C-alpha positions in Angstrom: -14.5 -5.9 -13.6 -16.6 -3.1 -15.2 -19.7 -4.3 -17.4 -22.8 -3.1 -19.6 -24.1 -1.9 -15.9 -21.6 0.6 -14.8 -21.9 1.7 -18.6 -25.4 2.5 -17.9 -25.2 4.0 -15.0 -22.3 6.0 -16.7 -24.4 7.3 -19.9 -27.8 7.1 -18.9 -28.0 8.1 -15.4 -31.8 7.5 -13.8 -32.6 5.4 -16.8 -34.1 1.6 -16.5 -32.9 -1.6 -19.3 -33.0 -4.7 -18.6 -29.9 -6.9 -20.4 -28.4 -10.0 -20.8 -25.9 -9.4 -19.5 -23.7 -8.4 -22.5 -26.5 -5.7 -24.5 -29.8 -4.3 -23.9 -32.6 -6.1 -23.8 -34.7 -3.9 -22.8 -35.1 0.0 -22.4 -37.7 1.3 -19.6 -36.7 4.8 -19.5 -38.4 6.4 -23.0 -37.7 10.0 -22.2 -34.1 9.1 -21.8 -31.6 8.4 -25.1 -30.4 4.7 -25.0 -27.0 4.6 -25.6 -25.7 2.7 -29.0 -23.8 -0.3 -28.6 -20.6 1.0 -29.4 -21.5 3.8 -27.3 -21.8 0.9 -24.5 -18.7 -0.6 -25.3 -16.5 2.2 -25.5 -17.8 4.0 -21.7 -17.1 -0.3 -20.6 -13.2 0.3 -21.5 -13.2 3.3 -20.4 -14.7 2.9 -17.3 -12.6 0.0 -16.9 -8.6 1.9 -17.5 -9.8 4.7 -14.6 -10.6 2.1 -13.1 -7.1 0.0 -13.4 -5.0 3.4 -13.2 -6.9 3.6 -9.7 -5.6 0.6 -8.6 -2.6 2.2 -6.3 -5.6 4.4 -4.5 -6.6 1.2 -3.4 -3.8 -1.1 -2.3 -2.9 2.1 -0.3 -6.3 3.3 1.4 -5.9 0.2 4.1 -2.1 0.9 4.8 -2.9 5.0 5.8 -3.9 5.2 9.4 -7.4 6.3 9.9 -8.7 10.4 8.6 -9.4 10.9 12.6 -6.7 9.1 14.2 -3.8 11.0 11.2 -6.0 14.6 12.1 -5.9 13.2 16.2 -1.8 12.9 16.1 -1.6 16.5 13.5 -3.1 18.1 16.6 -1.2 16.9 19.7 2.1 17.2 17.4 1.3 20.6 17.3 0.0 21.0 20.7 3.3 19.3 21.8 5.1 21.8 19.5 3.5 24.3 21.4 5.0 23.7 24.6 7.4 21.6 24.3 9.3 23.7 20.9 11.1 22.3 17.8 11.0 18.4 18.8 8.0 18.0 16.6 9.7 19.1 13.6 11.0 15.2 14.1 7.6 13.8 15.3 6.1 15.3 11.8 9.2 14.3 9.4 8.2 10.8 11.1 4.7 11.0 10.0 5.7 12.6 6.6 7.5 9.3 6.3 5.1 7.0 7.2 2.8 8.4 4.5 5.4 8.9 1.9 6.4 4.9 2.2 2.8 3.6 1.4 3.0 6.0 -1.2 6.5 5.0 -2.7 5.5 1.1 -1.9 2.4 1.8 -4.6 3.6 4.3 -7.1 1.1 6.3 -9.7 3.4 4.1 -12.2 
């Protein structure tokens, strides 16, 4: 859940403040304009909507192979194609199928 701290970090990078969890109780950065409460509330709403819209990414990430493993597999398959010919096409299709399966399982909406 996004909160006032997230909103303030977004609206006033580098600023320092104290909150009670809902409102700014002390603004410690006079050189940076303090956002209004309505700006803070709107930013919390925006940040939460952005976070919610990216849920599929958080669900997909742990199911994908690590990027190093993906690149290693790709290199091996490309090298294999160089030495064995078109059999690589089927192996790449399998890898692409695995990726697309995860994307299908967790659609963007």
